[in-house]
C-alpha positions as CSV (number, residue, x, y, z in Angstrom):
1,M,35.4,-29.9,-173.7
2,C,32.7,-31.0,-176.2
3,A,30.2,-28.7,-174.5
4,L,32.6,-25.9,-174.9
5,L,33.1,-26.7,-178.6
6,V,29.3,-26.6,-179.2
7,L,29.0,-23.2,-177.4
8,Q,32.1,-21.8,-179.2
9,Q,30.6,-22.8,-182.6
10,L,27.3,-21.4,-181.7
11,A,28.9,-18.1,-180.7
12,I,30.7,-17.9,-184.1
13,L,27.4,-18.4,-185.9
14,L,25.6,-15.7,-183.8
15,R,28.2,-13.1,-184.4
16,P,27.4,-10.1,-186.7
17,S,28.0,-10.6,-190.4
18,V,31.3,-9.3,-191.7
19,L,30.9,-6.8,-194.5
20,Q,32.4,-7.8,-197.8
21,T,34.6,-5.5,-199.9
22,P,32.5,-3.8,-202.6
23,V,32.9,-5.3,-206.0
24,P,34.3,-2.9,-208.6
25,R,31.8,-1.9,-211.3
26,H,34.3,-1.8,-214.2
27,R,37.5,-3.6,-215.2
28,A,40.0,-3.3,-218.0
29,A,39.1,-5.2,-221.2
30,A,40.6,-8.7,-220.9
31,F,42.7,-8.8,-224.0
32,L,45.2,-11.7,-223.8
33,A,48.9,-10.7,-223.5
34,S,50.7,-13.5,-225.4
35,G,53.2,-13.5,-228.1
36,E,53.3,-17.2,-228.5
37,P,52.2,-18.5,-231.9
38,A,48.9,-20.3,-232.2
39,A,48.6,-23.7,-233.9
40,N,47.9,-22.0,-237.2
41,G,50.9,-19.7,-237.0
42,A,49.0,-16.6,-235.9
43,T,49.9,-14.6,-232.8
44,M,47.6,-12.9,-230.3
45,L,47.9,-9.2,-229.5
46,S,49.9,-8.1,-226.5
47,N,48.5,-5.4,-224.2
48,A,50.9,-2.9,-225.7
49,E,49.8,-3.7,-229.2
50,T,46.1,-3.5,-228.3
51,S,46.5,-0.2,-226.5
52,A,48.4,1.3,-229.5
53,M,45.7,0.1,-231.9
54,L,43.0,1.7,-229.8
55,S,44.9,4.9,-229.5
56,E,45.5,5.1,-233.2
57,L,41.8,4.5,-234.0
58,Q,40.8,6.9,-231.3
59,L,38.8,4.2,-229.4
60,T,38.4,3.3,-225.8
61,A,37.5,-0.1,-224.3
62,D,36.5,-1.3,-220.9
63,A,34.3,-4.1,-219.5
64,P,31.5,-2.9,-217.2
65,L,30.7,-5.4,-214.5
66,S,27.1,-4.3,-214.2
67,V,24.3,-5.7,-216.4
68,P,23.3,-3.3,-219.1
69,P,19.5,-2.8,-219.3
70,R,19.8,-2.6,-223.1
71,G,22.1,-5.5,-223.5
72,V,21.7,-8.5,-225.7
73,F,21.8,-11.7,-223.7
74,C,22.9,-15.1,-225.1
75,T,21.6,-18.5,-224.3
76,R,23.2,-20.3,-227.2
77,S,26.3,-19.0,-228.9
78,L,25.5,-17.1,-232.1
79,D,28.0,-15.8,-234.7
80,L,26.4,-13.0,-236.7
81,T,29.0,-13.4,-239.5
82,K,27.3,-16.7,-240.3
83,I,23.8,-15.1,-240.6
84,K,22.9,-14.2,-244.2
85,C,19.3,-13.1,-243.7
86,I,17.5,-11.5,-240.7
87,G,13.7,-11.7,-240.5
88,Y,11.6,-9.4,-238.3
89,D,8.2,-9.5,-236.9
90,M,6.5,-6.0,-236.7
91,D,4.2,-5.7,-233.6
92,Y,6.2,-5.2,-230.4
93,T,9.3,-5.9,-232.5
94,L,9.9,-3.3,-235.2
95,I,7.1,-1.3,-233.8
96,D,7.7,-0.7,-230.1
97,Y,4.2,-0.1,-228.7
98,K,3.6,1.8,-225.5
99,M,2.2,-1.2,-223.7
100,E,0.0,0.4,-221.1
101,V,-1.6,2.8,-223.7
102,W,-2.2,0.0,-226.3
103,E,-3.5,-2.5,-223.8
104,A,-5.8,0.0,-222.1
105,R,-7.5,0.5,-225.4
106,A,-7.6,-3.2,-226.1
107,Y,-9.2,-3.6,-222.6
108,H,-11.7,-0.9,-223.4
109,Y,-12.8,-2.4,-226.7
110,S,-13.0,-5.9,-225.2
111,K,-15.1,-4.6,-222.4
112,E,-17.5,-2.9,-224.8
113,E,-17.8,-6.2,-226.8
114,L,-18.9,-7.9,-223.5
115,R,-21.2,-5.1,-222.6
116,A,-23.0,-5.6,-225.9
117,K,-23.5,-9.2,-224.9
118,G,-25.1,-8.2,-221.6
119,F,-22.1,-8.6,-219.3
120,P,-22.1,-6.3,-216.3
121,V,-18.7,-4.6,-216.9
122,S,-19.5,-1.1,-215.6
123,G,-16.9,0.1,-213.0
124,L,-14.1,-2.1,-214.2
125,K,-10.8,-0.4,-214.8
126,F,-7.7,-1.5,-216.5
127,K,-4.9,-2.4,-214.0
128,P,-1.8,-3.6,-215.9
129,E,0.1,-4.5,-212.8
130,L,-2.4,-7.4,-212.2
131,V,-0.9,-9.4,-215.1
132,C,2.5,-9.8,-216.7
133,R,3.9,-11.9,-219.5
134,G,4.8,-15.5,-218.7
135,L,1.9,-16.2,-216.3
136,I,-0.5,-19.2,-216.8
137,I,-4.3,-19.0,-216.4
138,D,-5.9,-22.0,-214.9
139,T,-9.3,-21.7,-216.6
140,E,-10.8,-24.5,-214.6
141,R,-10.3,-22.8,-211.2
142,G,-10.2,-19.1,-212.2
143,N,-6.6,-18.7,-211.0
144,L,-3.6,-16.9,-212.4
145,L,-0.3,-18.7,-211.7
146,K,3.4,-18.0,-211.7
147,V,5.3,-21.3,-212.3
148,D,9.0,-22.0,-211.9
149,R,11.2,-24.0,-214.3
150,F,10.3,-27.3,-212.7
151,G,6.5,-26.7,-213.1
152,Y,5.8,-25.9,-209.4
153,V,3.3,-23.1,-208.7
154,R,5.1,-20.4,-206.7
155,R,2.5,-17.6,-206.6
156,A,-1.2,-17.7,-207.4
157,M,-4.1,-15.2,-207.7
158,H,-7.8,-16.1,-207.6
159,G,-9.7,-13.3,-209.3
160,T,-7.8,-10.2,-208.1
161,R,-6.8,-11.6,-204.7
162,M,-3.4,-13.1,-204.2
163,L,-3.5,-16.5,-202.5
164,S,-1.5,-17.2,-199.5
165,R,1.3,-19.8,-199.5
166,A,-1.0,-22.2,-197.6
167,E,-3.9,-21.7,-200.1
168,T,-1.5,-22.1,-203.1
169,Y,-0.2,-25.4,-201.6
170,E,-3.7,-26.6,-200.9
171,E,-4.7,-25.9,-204.6
172,Y,-1.5,-27.2,-206.4
173,G,0.9,-28.7,-203.9
174,R,-1.0,-31.6,-202.5
175,S,-2.6,-33.1,-205.6
176,S,-0.4,-35.2,-207.9
177,T,-3.1,-35.0,-210.6
178,V,-2.5,-31.3,-211.3
179,D,-0.4,-31.5,-214.5
180,V,0.3,-28.2,-216.2
181,D,-0.1,-29.3,-219.8
182,L,-0.1,-26.2,-222.0
183,R,-1.8,-28.2,-224.8
184,S,-4.8,-28.7,-222.6
185,D,-7.7,-26.2,-222.9
186,R,-7.5,-25.8,-219.1
187,W,-4.2,-23.8,-219.2
188,S,-3.6,-20.6,-221.1
189,F,0.0,-19.3,-221.3
190,L,0.3,-15.5,-221.6
191,N,3.0,-15.5,-224.3
192,T,3.0,-11.8,-225.2
193,L,2.2,-8.3,-224.0
194,F,-1.0,-8.5,-226.0
195,S,-2.2,-10.9,-223.3
196,V,-2.1,-8.3,-220.5
197,S,-5.6,-6.8,-221.2
198,E,-7.1,-10.3,-221.6
199,G,-5.7,-11.5,-218.3
200,C,-6.7,-8.4,-216.4
201,L,-10.3,-8.4,-217.7
202,Y,-10.7,-12.1,-217.0
203,M,-9.5,-11.9,-213.4
204,Q,-11.8,-9.0,-212.6
205,L,-14.8,-10.9,-214.0
206,V,-13.8,-14.0,-211.9
207,D,-14.5,-11.8,-208.9
208,R,-17.9,-10.9,-210.2
209,L,-18.7,-14.5,-211.0
210,D,-17.7,-15.5,-207.5
211,S,-19.9,-12.8,-205.9
212,G,-22.9,-13.7,-208.1
213,A,-22.9,-10.2,-209.6
214,L,-22.0,-11.5,-213.1
215,I,-25.3,-13.3,-213.4
216,A,-27.5,-11.1,-211.1
217,D,-26.5,-7.8,-212.8
218,S,-26.5,-9.1,-216.4
219,V,-28.9,-8.0,-219.0
220,P,-30.2,-9.6,-222.3
221,P,-28.7,-11.1,-224.5
222,F,-26.5,-12.5,-221.7
223,D,-26.9,-16.3,-221.4
224,P,-26.2,-17.6,-217.9
225,G,-26.0,-21.1,-219.1
226,R,-23.1,-20.3,-221.3
227,C,-21.1,-18.3,-218.7
228,S,-21.6,-20.1,-215.4
229,S,-18.0,-21.5,-215.0
230,Y,-14.5,-20.1,-215.0
231,S,-13.7,-21.9,-218.3
232,Q,-16.8,-20.6,-220.0
233,L,-16.0,-17.1,-218.8
234,F,-12.5,-17.3,-220.1
235,R,-13.7,-18.3,-223.6
236,A,-16.1,-15.3,-223.6
237,V,-13.2,-12.9,-222.7
238,Q,-11.0,-14.5,-225.4
239,R,-13.7,-14.0,-228.1
240,A,-14.2,-10.4,-227.0
241,L,-10.5,-9.6,-227.3
242,F,-10.3,-11.4,-230.7
243,R,-13.2,-9.4,-232.0
244,A,-11.6,-6.2,-230.7
245,H,-8.5,-6.9,-232.8
246,V,-10.1,-8.4,-235.9
247,Q,-12.8,-5.8,-236.4
248,S,-10.0,-3.2,-236.7
249,T,-11.7,-0.6,-234.5
250,L,-8.6,-0.6,-232.3
251,K,-6.1,-0.6,-235.2
252,S,-8.0,2.3,-236.8
253,E,-7.5,4.3,-233.7
254,V,-3.8,3.4,-233.6
255,M,-3.3,4.5,-237.2
256,Q,-5.0,7.9,-236.5
257,H,-2.8,8.6,-233.4
258,I,0.4,6.7,-234.0
259,E,2.5,8.9,-231.8
260,R,0.2,8.2,-228.8
261,F,0.6,4.4,-229.2
262,V,4.2,3.9,-230.5
263,N,7.7,4.7,-229.1
264,F,9.8,6.2,-231.9
265,D,13.4,4.9,-231.9
266,P,15.7,6.4,-234.5
267,E,18.4,3.8,-233.7
268,A,16.0,1.0,-234.9
269,S,16.3,2.4,-238.5
270,Q,20.1,2.7,-238.1
271,A,20.4,-0.9,-236.9
272,L,18.6,-2.2,-240.0
273,L,20.7,0.1,-242.3
274,E,23.9,-1.3,-240.8
275,Q,22.8,-4.8,-241.3
276,R,22.1,-4.1,-244.9
277,R,25.5,-2.4,-245.3
278,A,27.1,-5.6,-243.8
279,G,25.6,-7.6,-246.7
280,K,22.6,-9.1,-244.7
281,K,19.3,-9.7,-246.5
282,L,16.3,-8.5,-244.5
283,A,12.7,-9.7,-244.4
284,L,9.6,-8.4,-242.7
285,I,7.1,-11.1,-241.7
286,T,4.1,-10.0,-239.9
287,N,0.5,-11.1,-239.2
288,S,-0.8,-7.5,-239.6
289,D,-2.5,-6.5,-242.8
290,W,-0.8,-4.3,-245.5
291,V,-2.6,-1.0,-244.7
292,Y,-1.8,-1.2,-241.0
293,T,1.8,-2.3,-241.7
294,R,2.4,0.4,-244.3
295,T,0.9,3.2,-242.1
296,L,2.9,2.4,-239.0
297,M,6.2,1.7,-240.8
298,E,6.0,4.9,-242.7
299,V,5.6,7.0,-239.6
300,A,8.0,5.1,-237.3
301,F,10.9,4.5,-239.8
302,E,10.9,6.9,-242.7
303,P,11.7,10.1,-240.8
304,F,15.0,8.5,-239.7
305,L,16.0,7.1,-243.1
306,P,18.4,8.8,-245.7
307,G,16.6,11.3,-247.8
308,G,14.0,9.8,-250.2
309,M,14.4,6.2,-248.9
310,R,11.1,4.4,-248.3
311,W,10.6,2.0,-245.4
312,W,10.0,-1.1,-247.6
313,Q,13.4,-0.5,-249.3
314,L,15.0,-1.7,-246.0
315,F,13.8,-5.2,-246.8
316,D,14.5,-7.7,-249.5
317,V,11.0,-9.1,-249.1
318,V,7.9,-8.0,-247.1
319,V,5.2,-10.5,-246.1
320,V,2.0,-9.3,-244.4
321,S,-1.0,-11.3,-243.3
322,A,1.4,-14.2,-242.8
323,C,-0.9,-16.2,-240.4
324,K,1.9,-17.3,-238.1
325,P,2.4,-20.0,-236.8
326,D,1.0,-21.7,-239.9
327,F,3.4,-19.7,-242.0
328,F,6.2,-21.8,-240.6
329,T,4.6,-25.2,-240.9
330,E,2.4,-25.3,-244.1
331,T,4.0,-25.5,-247.5
332,R,0.9,-25.1,-249.6
333,R,-0.6,-21.7,-248.7
334,P,-1.8,-19.2,-251.3
335,L,0.5,-16.3,-252.1
336,Y,-0.6,-12.8,-253.2
337,S,1.4,-9.8,-254.2
338,V,0.4,-6.3,-253.0
339,A,-0.7,-4.5,-256.2
340,T,-1.7,-1.1,-254.9
341,A,-0.9,1.2,-252.0
342,D,-4.3,0.6,-250.4
343,G,-3.7,-3.1,-250.3
344,M,-5.3,-4.6,-253.4
345,L,-4.0,-8.1,-254.0
346,R,-3.3,-10.3,-257.0
347,E,-2.4,-13.9,-257.1
348,A,1.3,-14.7,-257.3
349,L,3.2,-17.9,-258.0
350,R,6.5,-17.1,-256.3
351,M,8.2,-14.4,-254.4
352,E,10.8,-12.0,-255.9
353,L,13.4,-9.8,-254.2
354,G,12.0,-6.4,-253.4
355,G,8.4,-7.5,-253.5
356,Q,5.6,-7.1,-251.0
357,Y,3.3,-10.1,-250.4
358,A,0.4,-11.4,-248.4
359,G,0.3,-15.1,-247.3
360,G,2.7,-17.6,-248.6
361,N,5.0,-19.6,-246.4
362,A,8.5,-19.6,-244.9
363,R,9.9,-21.9,-247.5
364,M,9.2,-19.3,-250.1
365,V,11.1,-16.7,-248.1
366,E,14.1,-19.1,-247.9
367,K,13.9,-19.7,-251.6
368,V,13.8,-16.0,-252.6
369,T,16.6,-15.0,-250.2
370,R,18.7,-18.2,-250.9
371,C,19.1,-18.6,-247.2
372,R,17.9,-21.5,-245.1
373,G,18.2,-23.1,-241.7
374,E,20.9,-21.6,-239.4
375,E,21.8,-18.9,-242.0
376,F,18.5,-17.3,-241.0
377,L,17.9,-15.3,-237.8
378,Y,14.3,-14.4,-236.9
379,V,13.4,-11.7,-234.4
380,G,10.0,-11.6,-232.7
381,D,8.2,-11.0,-229.4
382,H,6.0,-14.1,-229.2
383,I,7.7,-17.1,-227.5
384,F,5.6,-19.6,-229.5
385,T,4.4,-18.0,-232.7
386,D,7.7,-16.4,-233.5
387,V,10.5,-18.0,-231.6
388,N,9.5,-21.6,-231.0
389,M,7.9,-22.3,-234.4
390,A,10.7,-20.7,-236.5
391,K,13.3,-22.7,-234.6
392,R,11.5,-26.1,-234.4
393,C,10.1,-26.2,-238.0
394,L,12.9,-24.5,-239.9
395,S,16.0,-24.6,-237.6
396,W,16.3,-20.8,-237.9
397,R,18.3,-19.0,-235.3
398,T,16.1,-16.8,-233.1
399,C,16.1,-13.6,-231.1
400,M,13.3,-12.8,-228.7
401,I,12.2,-9.2,-227.9
402,L,11.2,-8.7,-224.3
403,Q,10.2,-5.0,-223.8
404,E,10.0,-5.5,-220.1
405,L,13.6,-6.6,-219.9
406,E,15.0,-3.1,-219.3
407,Q,12.7,-2.6,-216.2
408,E,13.6,-6.1,-215.1
409,V,17.4,-5.5,-215.2
410,V,17.1,-2.2,-213.4
411,G,14.8,-3.8,-210.8
412,L,17.3,-6.7,-210.3
413,D,20.1,-4.2,-209.7
414,Q,17.9,-2.2,-207.2
415,G,17.1,-5.4,-205.4
416,R,20.7,-6.7,-205.2
417,E,21.4,-5.4,-201.7
418,E,18.2,-7.0,-200.3
419,G,19.1,-10.2,-202.2
420,Q,22.5,-10.3,-200.5
421,Q,20.8,-9.8,-197.1
422,L,18.5,-12.6,-197.9
423,R,21.3,-14.9,-199.0
424,A,23.2,-14.1,-195.8
425,L,20.1,-14.9,-193.7
426,M,19.6,-18.2,-195.5
427,S,23.3,-19.1,-195.1
428,R,23.2,-18.4,-191.4
429,R,20.0,-20.5,-191.0
430,D,21.5,-23.4,-192.9
431,E,24.6,-23.2,-190.7
432,Y,22.5,-23.2,-187.6
433,A,20.6,-26.2,-189.0
434,A,23.8,-28.1,-189.8
435,L,25.2,-27.5,-186.3
436,R,21.9,-28.6,-184.8
437,C,21.9,-31.7,-186.8
438,H,25.3,-32.6,-185.6
439,V,24.4,-31.9,-182.0
440,R,21.3,-34.0,-182.2
441,S,23.2,-36.9,-183.8
442,E,26.0,-36.8,-181.3
443,L,23.5,-36.5,-178.4
444,Q,21.6,-39.5,-179.7
445,R,24.8,-41.5,-180.1
446,R,26.0,-40.8,-176.6
447,R,22.7,-41.7,-175.1
448,A,22.6,-44.9,-177.0
449,Q,26.1,-45.7,-175.7
450,R,25.1,-44.9,-172.1
451,D,21.9,-46.9,-172.3
452,D,23.7,-49.9,-173.9
453,G,26.6,-49.9,-171.7
454,G,29.0,-48.4,-174.2
455,G,28.1,-50.7,-177.2
456,G,26.4,-47.9,-179.1
457,I,24.3,-50.2,-181.2
458,C,20.8,-49.6,-179.7
459,G,18.4,-47.5,-181.8
460,G,17.1,-44.2,-180.5
461,D,13.8,-42.5,-181.1
462,G,15.3,-40.2,-183.7
463,D,14.5,-37.1,-181.6
464,G,17.3,-37.4,-179.1
465,G,15.1,-38.7,-176.4
466,S,16.4,-38.6,-172.9
467,G,17.0,-42.4,-172.5
468,G,17.7,-44.0,-169.1
469,G,20.2,-43.2,-166.4
470,T,21.6,-39.8,-165.4
471,P,22.5,-37.4,-168.2
472,S,26.1,-36.3,-168.4
473,E,27.2,-32.7,-168.2
474,W,27.8,-32.7,-171.9
475,E,24.2,-34.0,-172.6
476,V,22.7,-31.3,-170.5
477,S,24.7,-28.6,-172.3
478,A,23.9,-30.1,-175.7
479,V,20.2,-30.2,-175.0
480,A,20.3,-26.5,-174.1
481,S,22.4,-25.7,-177.2
482,E,20.0,-27.6,-179.5
483,E,17.1,-25.6,-178.1
484,R,18.9,-22.3,-178.6
485,L,19.8,-23.3,-182.2
486,R,16.1,-24.2,-182.8
487,E,15.1,-20.7,-181.6
488,A,17.8,-19.2,-183.8
489,I,16.5,-21.1,-186.9
490,E,13.0,-19.9,-186.2
491,A,14.3,-16.3,-185.8
492,C,15.9,-16.6,-189.3
493,E,12.8,-18.0,-190.8
494,A,10.7,-15.2,-189.4
495,Q,12.9,-12.7,-191.3
496,I,13.4,-14.8,-194.4
497,Q,9.7,-15.7,-195.2
498,P,8.4,-12.1,-195.7
499,M,11.5,-11.2,-197.7
500,V,10.9,-14.1,-200.1
501,E,7.2,-13.3,-200.4
502,T,7.9,-9.7,-201.3
503,E,11.0,-10.2,-203.4
504,G,10.8,-8.1,-206.5
505,A,7.8,-6.1,-205.3
506,H,9.4,-2.9,-206.6
507,V,9.1,-4.4,-210.1
508,N,5.6,-5.8,-209.7
509,R,3.9,-5.9,-206.3
510,Y,1.9,-9.1,-207.2
511,W,4.4,-11.2,-209.2
512,G,7.8,-9.8,-208.5
513,Y,10.5,-10.3,-211.0
514,L,9.6,-11.4,-214.5
515,S,12.6,-13.8,-214.7
516,R,12.3,-15.4,-211.3
517,A,9.8,-17.6,-209.5
518,G,10.6,-18.6,-206.0
519,W,13.8,-17.6,-204.3
520,A,16.5,-17.2,-206.9
521,D,14.9,-19.7,-209.3
522,K,14.0,-19.2,-213.0
523,S,10.5,-18.5,-214.0
524,H,8.7,-20.7,-216.5
525,L,9.1,-18.0,-219.1
526,M,12.9,-17.8,-218.7
527,R,13.2,-21.6,-218.9
528,Q,11.3,-21.4,-222.3
529,I,13.6,-18.7,-223.5
530,E,16.8,-20.5,-222.5
531,K,15.8,-24.1,-223.2
532,Y,17.5,-25.9,-226.1
533,P,15.9,-29.1,-227.5
534,R,17.0,-32.7,-227.5
535,S,14.9,-33.4,-230.5
536,N,13.5,-31.8,-233.6
537,L,10.3,-33.7,-233.4
538,P,7.2,-31.7,-232.5
539,P,5.5,-32.5,-229.2
540,S,2.6,-34.9,-229.2
541,P,-0.9,-33.6,-228.3
542,T,-0.7,-35.4,-225.0
543,A,2.8,-34.1,-224.0
544,S,3.2,-32.9,-220.4
545,L,4.7,-29.5,-219.7
546,D,8.2,-31.0,-219.0
547,T,8.1,-33.1,-222.2
548,T,7.0,-30.1,-224.3
549,L,9.8,-28.0,-222.9
550,R,12.4,-30.7,-223.7
551,L,11.2,-31.0,-227.3
552,A,10.7,-27.3,-228.0
553,R,13.4,-24.9,-229.2
554,Y,13.5,-21.3,-228.0
555,A,15.6,-18.1,-228.2
556,D,19.3,-18.0,-228.9
557,I,19.6,-14.4,-227.9
558,Y,17.1,-12.0,-226.3
559,T,16.9,-8.3,-225.7
560,S,14.5,-5.4,-225.0
561,R,14.4,-3.8,-228.5
562,I,15.9,-4.3,-231.9
563,S,18.0,-1.1,-231.7
564,N,20.1,-2.8,-229.0
565,L,21.8,-4.8,-231.8
566,L,23.3,-1.6,-233.2
567,A,25.9,-1.4,-230.4
568,Y,27.1,-5.0,-231.1
569,T,27.5,-4.5,-234.9
570,A,26.4,-6.9,-237.6
571,Y,29.6,-9.0,-237.2
572,F,29.4,-9.8,-233.4
573,R,29.8,-13.2,-231.9
574,F,27.5,-13.8,-229.0
575,T,28.9,-16.4,-226.6
576,A,26.8,-18.2,-224.1
577,S,28.0,-18.5,-220.5
578,P,29.0,-22.0,-219.4
579,Q,26.3,-23.8,-217.6
580,S,27.3,-24.8,-214.1
581,L,26.2,-27.7,-212.0
582,Q,26.1,-27.8,-208.2
583,H,28.9,-30.3,-208.0
584,D,31.4,-28.3,-210.2
585,V,31.1,-24.9,-208.4
586,P,32.9,-24.5,-205.0
587,H,30.4,-23.4,-202.3
588,A,30.5,-22.9,-198.6
589,H,29.4,-25.7,-196.3
590,L,29.6,-26.1,-192.5
591,K,31.9,-28.8,-191.3
592,V,31.4,-29.8,-187.6
593,R,33.6,-32.3,-185.9
594,S,33.4,-33.9,-182.5
595,A,36.6,-33.2,-180.4
596,A,36.0,-36.5,-178.7
597,T,35.4,-38.8,-181.6
598,G,36.5,-36.9,-184.7
599,S,33.2,-37.7,-186.4
600,G,31.6,-35.3,-188.9
601,D,34.2,-35.4,-191.6
602,I,32.9,-35.7,-195.2
603,P,34.3,-39.0,-196.6
604,R,37.2,-38.6,-198.9
605,V,37.2,-40.0,-202.4
606,S,38.4,-43.5,-202.6
607,P,38.4,-45.9,-205.6
608,R,35.8,-48.6,-205.8
609,S,37.0,-52.1,-205.8
610,E,37.0,-53.7,-209.2
611,T,36.4,-57.2,-207.8
């Protein structure tokens, strides 16, 4: 009978999966149908009242069940009616760059800087797919890492070669001394899309350092003593990229060919105009200089503004050369007003509404707008310089711009069917494993009873060893069943492993999904975006990655572009989804019982004795 039970359960697990009914893509808007008065005497709308109202206003309403690529996503509830001032970064926020075009030119100018220093860079080509935002460079080992929310390295690349799972584990899984501390010079977190060219060039040069070509093919004034390690090489690439930005060669090219580098979005101007009509004050706070800011904002915004309106009239205050993140932390920084169109400056004592300034600090912006703390929403693309510092130092609400989010959402939708197949395989594997565990345990118990004359107290070897005496018919059947289950588990693993390793390859063939690391787990980047602090205190210089994440404050909402806010209006309330725990969400689990003994039941809840 017991052998039959084992074989019947095995047959159930081996059967083909039953197809589930497709989930509908839309549903009716969930307006509450209740005529009962609320505590304050108000009543909710009935369905009939709501339908009549929509009809009278010539509106329609439904609730798509799909994830909108241009949606605004909420990690901490945010009521826009309580926001009095909205501040904007410019680069990759108000100005939506064409990433691959911009970064290709940044890569070119950085490469030329290195060529002038004698580096052998001929033949190197920009490959944006090698790098994505949210990765971490291990400058000590020349590796590029994708880390999950717990700090575990899930994928790794050395130079331009992806490391196998075994190699990644050997590098980062065995040693307990590897502590990803983002305040250490060893680690460089790629916070923004401006990091793509830097990461790509560095990983390509790691290949040349490994092969010996970096030193063998170099020419004066190259200094081998200052570029013989991965960390020295990384600093050289950093300096080259910095010079490419600071010397303004790249920005001069952008200003001459703005349409080549910038995506024009008419709805961005409309979003800002609507916010002003709703009574919000607006501020522009950027690290770019005045001439560059004026040139790009004129071309990108003024064609879509009402006749005669200038771009700077959108804002109550404009701050260029802000020097973020210091802008948010220092209270004694010089302030200059922009005196001429070409950027001549004169010293100023305070900000005034309608003014354009260079320098200063965030407290001055709060004073001139008469808004502070959670009355202020700041929108930017840099997880640390914009989002983290504005939140941690000033308690501003924050919105992060992730240009890649639209591609990510589309990619997740395209990968949904494969994800369901993978989940089904994992569920089947886990059921096989649970059944095998029960069979092994029952087999061990019976052998112990047989060897001990029925007492059942002798220890086994933990592997279901054969023991003494003649095996029963049940034991023979159980051994065969256990072996078959082991084979079934291995068959599942053989299908699961390649699917896990290539998950999200249609988004990025090296790193998969931006928001995930490991199967269905959040990436380090997404944890930073979603994490809310336990403390306002800044992290100590020796803080570990986990401590830094607990103390830092990140984005309340995030989206792919500022024009996405237009569809939600300036009065919208963003509500965060409830955070679930494993013990408060029903989930399937296999329950195996022995027909002979009844063992295998999960213990019921019973009160502890108070004595």
